[in-house]
C-alpha positions as CSV (number, residue, x, y, z in Angstrom):
1,M,27.8,27.1,-11.0
2,T,29.8,27.1,-7.8
3,Q,32.2,24.2,-7.3
4,R,30.4,21.4,-5.2
5,R,31.6,18.5,-3.2
6,V,30.2,15.2,-4.7
7,V,30.4,11.7,-3.3
8,V,29.8,8.8,-5.6
9,S,29.8,5.2,-4.3
10,G,30.6,2.5,-6.8
11,G,32.5,5.2,-8.5
12,G,35.4,3.3,-10.1
13,T,33.6,1.8,-13.1
14,G,30.4,1.9,-15.2
15,I,27.6,4.2,-14.2
16,G,29.4,5.4,-11.1
17,L,32.5,6.5,-13.0
18,A,30.4,8.1,-15.8
19,T,28.5,10.0,-13.1
20,A,31.7,11.2,-11.4
21,E,33.0,12.4,-14.8
22,A,29.8,14.3,-15.4
23,F,30.3,16.3,-12.2
24,A,34.0,16.7,-12.8
25,A,33.3,18.2,-16.2
26,D,31.2,20.8,-14.3
27,G,34.2,21.7,-12.2
28,D,33.0,19.9,-9.1
29,R,35.3,17.9,-6.7
30,V,34.4,14.2,-6.5
31,V,35.1,11.5,-3.9
32,L,35.0,8.0,-5.3
33,L,34.0,5.1,-3.0
34,G,34.2,1.4,-3.7
35,R,35.9,-1.8,-2.6
36,R,38.8,-2.1,-5.1
37,E,41.7,0.2,-4.4
38,D,43.3,-0.4,-7.8
39,V,40.1,0.4,-9.7
40,L,39.5,3.6,-7.6
41,H,43.1,4.7,-8.0
42,K,43.0,4.4,-11.7
43,A,39.6,6.2,-12.0
44,A,40.8,9.1,-9.9
45,D,44.0,9.4,-11.8
46,T,42.1,9.5,-15.0
47,L,39.7,12.2,-13.8
48,N,42.6,14.3,-12.3
49,G,44.5,14.0,-15.5
50,Q,41.6,15.3,-17.5
51,Y,40.0,17.8,-15.3
52,G,42.7,19.0,-12.9
53,E,44.9,17.6,-10.2
54,S,42.5,18.1,-7.2
55,T,39.3,17.0,-9.0
56,A,39.1,13.4,-7.6
57,S,40.0,11.6,-4.4
58,W,39.1,8.1,-3.4
59,C,38.5,5.8,-0.4
60,A,38.2,2.1,-0.5
61,A,35.5,0.6,1.8
62,D,32.9,-2.2,1.9
63,L,29.8,0.0,2.4
64,A,27.8,-2.9,3.9
65,D,30.2,-2.8,6.9
66,P,29.3,-0.1,9.4
67,E,32.9,0.2,10.6
68,Q,34.2,0.7,7.1
69,V,31.4,3.2,6.4
70,G,32.5,5.1,9.5
71,R,36.1,5.3,8.2
72,A,34.9,6.5,4.8
73,R,32.8,9.2,6.5
74,E,35.9,10.3,8.4
75,F,37.8,10.5,5.1
76,I,35.1,12.5,3.4
77,T,34.4,15.0,6.2
78,A,38.0,15.5,7.4
79,D,38.2,19.0,6.1
80,E,34.7,19.8,7.4
81,T,33.5,20.8,3.9
82,P,29.7,20.0,3.5
83,V,28.7,17.3,1.1
84,D,26.6,18.9,-1.7
85,V,25.7,15.8,-3.6
86,L,25.6,12.1,-2.6
87,V,25.1,9.5,-5.3
88,A,24.5,6.1,-3.7
89,N,25.4,3.9,-6.7
90,A,27.2,0.9,-5.2
91,G,25.5,-2.5,-5.6
92,G,24.6,-5.2,-8.1
93,N,23.0,-8.5,-8.4
94,V,25.5,-10.5,-6.3
95,A,23.3,-13.2,-5.1
96,R,24.7,-16.7,-5.3
97,E,22.6,-19.3,-7.1
98,P,20.6,-21.3,-4.5
99,D,21.3,-25.0,-4.4
100,G,17.7,-25.9,-3.5
101,T,18.1,-25.6,0.2
102,L,16.3,-23.0,2.3
103,A,19.7,-22.0,3.8
104,S,21.1,-21.2,0.4
105,L,18.0,-19.2,-0.6
106,A,18.3,-17.2,2.6
107,D,21.9,-16.5,1.8
108,S,21.1,-15.3,-1.7
109,Y,18.5,-12.8,-0.4
110,R,21.0,-11.6,2.3
111,D,23.7,-11.1,-0.3
112,N,21.6,-8.7,-2.3
113,F,20.2,-7.0,0.7
114,D,23.7,-6.2,1.9
115,A,25.0,-5.2,-1.5
116,N,22.1,-2.9,-2.5
117,V,20.2,-1.8,0.6
118,L,22.8,-1.6,3.3
119,T,25.4,0.1,1.0
120,A,22.8,2.8,0.3
121,V,21.3,3.2,3.7
122,L,24.5,3.1,5.8
123,L,26.4,5.6,3.6
124,T,23.5,8.0,3.3
125,E,22.8,8.0,7.0
126,A,26.5,8.4,7.8
127,L,26.7,11.5,5.6
128,L,23.3,12.9,6.3
129,P,24.5,15.2,9.1
130,H,27.2,16.5,6.8
131,M,24.9,17.3,3.8
132,R,24.6,21.0,2.8
133,R,21.5,22.6,4.2
134,P,19.7,24.0,2.3
135,G,20.6,22.7,-1.2
136,G,21.9,19.2,-0.6
137,R,21.1,16.5,-3.2
138,I,20.8,12.8,-2.5
139,V,20.4,10.4,-5.5
140,Q,19.9,6.7,-5.0
141,L,20.4,4.2,-7.9
142,S,17.4,1.9,-8.3
143,S,16.7,-0.3,-11.2
144,I,14.0,-1.4,-13.6
145,A,14.1,-4.6,-11.6
146,S,12.5,-2.8,-8.7
147,L,9.2,-3.0,-10.7
148,R,9.5,-6.6,-12.1
149,G,12.2,-8.6,-10.5
150,P,14.2,-10.8,-10.5
151,G,13.7,-12.0,-7.0
152,S,16.1,-10.9,-4.4
153,Y,17.8,-8.2,-6.6
154,G,14.5,-6.6,-7.6
155,G,13.3,-6.8,-4.0
156,S,16.4,-5.0,-2.8
157,K,16.0,-2.2,-5.3
158,A,12.3,-1.9,-4.4
159,W,13.5,-1.4,-0.8
160,V,15.8,1.4,-2.1
161,N,12.7,3.0,-3.6
162,T,10.8,3.0,-0.3
163,Y,13.9,4.3,1.5
164,T,14.1,7.2,-1.0
165,Y,10.5,8.1,-0.4
166,A,10.8,8.0,3.4
167,L,14.0,10.0,3.4
168,A,12.6,12.6,1.1
169,Q,9.9,13.3,3.7
170,R,12.4,13.4,6.5
171,V,14.8,15.9,5.1
172,G,12.6,18.0,2.7
173,P,12.0,20.6,5.4
174,E,15.8,21.0,5.7
175,G,16.2,21.9,2.0
176,I,17.6,18.5,0.9
177,T,16.1,16.6,-2.0
178,V,16.1,12.8,-2.3
179,N,15.3,11.0,-5.5
180,A,16.1,7.7,-7.2
181,V,17.1,7.0,-10.8
182,A,16.2,3.5,-12.2
183,P,18.1,2.4,-15.2
184,G,17.0,-0.3,-17.6
185,F,19.5,-2.4,-19.5
186,V,22.8,-0.5,-19.7
187,G,25.8,-1.8,-21.8
188,D,29.5,-1.1,-21.2
189,T,29.4,-2.0,-17.5
190,E,30.6,-4.9,-15.4
191,F,27.1,-5.6,-14.1
192,F,26.1,-8.7,-16.1
193,G,29.6,-10.2,-16.3
194,A,29.7,-13.5,-18.1
195,R,25.9,-13.4,-18.6
196,A,26.4,-10.6,-21.2
197,T,26.5,-12.9,-24.3
198,P,25.4,-11.5,-27.6
199,E,22.1,-13.5,-27.2
200,F,21.5,-12.0,-23.8
201,I,22.2,-8.5,-24.9
202,A,19.9,-8.9,-27.9
203,S,17.1,-10.1,-25.7
204,R,17.4,-7.1,-23.4
205,V,17.7,-4.6,-26.2
206,G,14.6,-6.3,-27.8
207,Q,12.6,-5.2,-24.8
208,T,13.2,-1.5,-25.5
209,L,11.2,0.8,-27.8
210,T,14.4,2.5,-28.9
211,G,16.2,-0.7,-30.1
212,K,19.4,0.1,-28.3
213,P,21.1,-0.4,-25.0
214,G,21.5,2.4,-22.5
215,H,25.0,3.9,-21.9
216,P,26.5,4.9,-18.6
217,S,26.8,8.5,-19.8
218,E,23.0,8.7,-20.4
219,I,22.3,7.5,-16.8
220,A,24.9,10.0,-15.6
221,A,23.2,12.8,-17.4
222,A,19.9,12.0,-15.6
223,V,21.7,11.9,-12.2
224,R,23.4,15.2,-13.0
225,Y,20.1,16.9,-13.6
226,V,18.4,15.4,-10.5
227,A,21.3,16.7,-8.4
228,S,21.4,20.1,-10.0
229,P,20.4,23.4,-8.3
230,E,17.7,23.7,-11.0
231,A,16.0,20.5,-9.7
232,A,15.2,22.0,-6.3
233,Y,11.4,21.2,-6.8
234,L,12.1,17.6,-7.6
235,T,12.1,15.2,-4.6
236,G,10.6,11.9,-3.6
237,Q,10.6,10.7,-7.2
238,L,11.6,7.6,-9.1
239,L,13.0,8.5,-12.5
240,H,13.0,5.7,-15.1
241,I,15.7,5.6,-17.8
242,N,15.0,2.4,-19.7
243,G,14.3,3.0,-23.4
244,G,10.7,2.3,-22.9
245,A,11.3,-1.2,-21.7
246,A,8.9,-0.3,-18.8
247,L,6.3,2.3,-19.6
248,G,5.8,5.2,-17.1
249,R,3.3,4.8,-14.3
């Protein structure tokens, strides 16, 4: 396979880092995006140490901020090399717990809209003119929550789904595919933070048919396939990876 240029947002930890490593193992060059410079620097150093000095680069940016997205785009496209693969992985359930007021409820919905919708849409639209045509691959990270909540987080991921479908129709004639991967419960990430007690983990694992949590590498493997040249006939789809916690529809 020819070396490709791959951009992964939220690439410093968890699913994003596992995805970047999957592409690096194929010999691709990866650009890691995220908000924390120290985390990105460490991740890039690790990938470069394992796969070669020029494998990974990074750029810190808040991808919900249009100006910072613009600066990230300039960094990514400075050498005018087309982007072969974009994995829009940044996000999370960042909503603050409402205090019972309508203002706090509005804030909680805005928080997750910014973190999950704007980070995906702004980065994708910024890089869209620079995607390889034909052959570009765009992969959005959705969630099992897009089917069944909770609230503002599930709603924000459902919006990612509809954006995926609409974008696939826009760019399909140009030879670019657009799909979403929707993980269920995945361990070994920062996603749940202090909520990830043994009881909480057991309750999530208990919803699966496999009796185990997912792992970042398993989600990364799905993303790698969706973004592969062999997946040229796959577009406008939502791929569930959840151990059977939600059955296919």
